[in-house]
N, C-alpha and C positions, 0 to 999 in steps of 0.2 A: 456315341460319345456326346456328353453334354458339354456345350461350350458356352460359358457365361463370361462376364467381365473379368472374373478372377482367372479363368483359364486363358483368356486372351492376353491378359497382362503377363502371365507366367511365360507364355511363348515369346511375346514381343520384347520382354526385357532381356532375352538371351540372343535374339536374332534380328538382324536388319536395322533399319533406320532408328527405331525407338530404343535399341539396346544402349545407345549413348545418351539417352534422355534421362534427366533426374526422375526418380520414381514418382514424385508428386505430380509433376507435369505430365508424365506418361499416363497416369491413371485418370487425370482430369480430361485429357484428350480422348482416351478410349471410352470414357463415360458418355461422350457425345454421340457415340455410334452404337452399332449392334450387329448381330450375326446375320449373314446372308449365305444361302447355300445354292450351289449350281450343280447340275448334272453334267456328265461328260458330253462335250460338244455344244453345251450351252454358250451363248454369247453374253459376256458381262456388259460390254458396250461396243459400239461400232465407230469406225472412222466417220467423222462428220457429226456425230451426236453432240448435243449440248451437254456440258458437264453437270453431273448431279452430286459429285462428291469423290472421295478417295477410297481406294480399296487396299486392304492389307491381307495377304494370304496366310491362313492358319494351317490348313491341310490341303494337299493336292497340288496341282501344277496348272499354270495357265500359259498360253502362248501369246506373245505380243507380235502383231502383224501390221505391216504397213503396205499401202498400195504403191505400185510402181507406175511410172509414166507409160509403160507399155500395156497397162491394164491388168497385170498379174498381181499376185499377193506374195510378199516376202515375209516369211516367218523369221523374225530376227532374234527373238529371245524367249527363253522359257523361265518363268518365275515360280519359285516354290515358297515354302513357309518363311515368313519374315520379309517377303518382298512387298513393297508398297508402290502404288502407281495411281496416277490421276491428278497429280498436283499441278502440272503445267497448265492444262486446260482450265482447271478450277480457279486458279489465281489470275489467269489472263482473261477470264470470262470469254473464252474462245471455244470453238468446236474441238472435239477430240481429234487427235492426229494419228491415233492407232486403233486397232481392234483388239480386244481381249477375248480369248476363247478358252474354255475349260478343257484341258487335255484329259483330265480325270474328274471324278467328283471333287468339288472344291468347296471348302468352308472359308469364308473370308469375313473380316471385320470391316464394316462399311461406315465411313464418316460422312454424313450428309452435308452438302455444301452450306445450307442455311445454318446448321449448328456450328460449323467451322467458322463461318463469318461472324457469328455472334460471339464465339469464344475469343477470336482475335480482337473484336471491337472492345471487349471488356478486359482482355488480357493481352496487351500488345507484345509481351515477352514471347508469345508463341510464334511470332513472325519469323524469328531467326531459326526456329525449329523446322518450319516448313521450307525455308531456304536450304537447310541442310539436306532435306529430302531431295529437292531439285538438284542440288550439287551431286548427291550420290547417284541419282539416275542419269545425270549428264555424264558422269565418269564412266558408267557402264556403256552408254551410247558411244562415247569417244573411243573406248577400248575396242568395241566391236568394229567401228569404222577403221581403226588402225589395223585390225586383223585382216579385214577385207582388202586392204591395200598391199598385202604381202604377195608379190607376184608368183613365188614358188609355191605350188599347191601343197606339197608335203609339209613345208614349214608353216604355211597358213593353217593347215589342219592341226599341226602340233600346237600352235599358238591358241587356236580355238579350244583345244582339249585342256590346255593349262587354264584358260579363262573359265571354262565350265567347271573344272575341278576347284578353282579358287572360290566359286560361288556356291559350292555345296555346303550343307550344314556341318558336315564333317569332312575335312580334306582326306582324299584317298578313297572316298566312297564311290558308288556306282553313279555314272552319268546316264540317266534314263533318256536315251535317244536312239532311235533306229538308225541304221546306216543311211536310209533314204532321207531321214530328217537331217542328219549331219551333212549330207550332200547339199540339201536345199539351203541350209544356213551358211554354207561355205561356198556356194555357187559352183558346185562340182557335180559331175555326172555320177550316178550310182556305181558303175564299174570302176571309175577312178577312185572313189572313196573306199571301195572294198579293197582295191589293190594297195592303197596307201596305208590303210589301217592294218592290213596283214603285214606290211613292211615294218610298221612301228611295233607290232606284236612280236615279230621275229627278232627285233632288237631288244626285247624284254622291257620296253618302255610303257606298254599298255597291256591290258587284258580285255579280251572281247567276250561278251556274253550275248544272250538272246535279247535284242532290243536295248542293249546297254553296253557301256565301255567304262573301264576303270584305269586311271593313271597309276602305274605301279612304280615308276621311277621319275619323280617330279624333276629332280636336278638333271637327270639325263635327257628328259624331254625338253627342258628349257635349253640345254646346251645344243640339242639338235635343232630347235627352232631358230637359234641364233647363228648356226654354222653356215 
């Protein structure tokens, strides 16, 4: 598949951060960058790296990971098409706080830091656009933190499934995550995740597939998570 500025603009006008951006500003911003491709398990950047720019996912899926104080790695979020990241370190001139790894082959649109700086210097109206990206990503982080504070594991899992469903390109699609991945993201053992997922499936709230899960009754799952 050939991905050029036109193709990138077509995707980003429909998904994610830039979907709310006026067309003229979006195209001027995208014109500052270009395509980068990564293979499965490639690292886009690592915790502690200096920022070189901002990444927007066009095709594929990446995992956002953070180190814990115990020396382990916590995979906190999976980003797909329309997801942008890298803004916080870029504008604070600080080191990266997370590691990005390609779960699949990934095509992304990369905005180099130097080009972004020049664009903002000559066009200050873009500053509010980047604040909007930081706000969007902070909202994701805060919702994930809120989910992890739910003490009841079955309701925590239900809330995570609702969150993951809400971040799909099309609501009601498949959430591509193995049961092991779901357990790691929700701080649960694999046997516990299997048992709780089967319970939700028995209630006709979700459908299980190989390495994936689908919310079939959003309202019912929401009611369960709040019960």
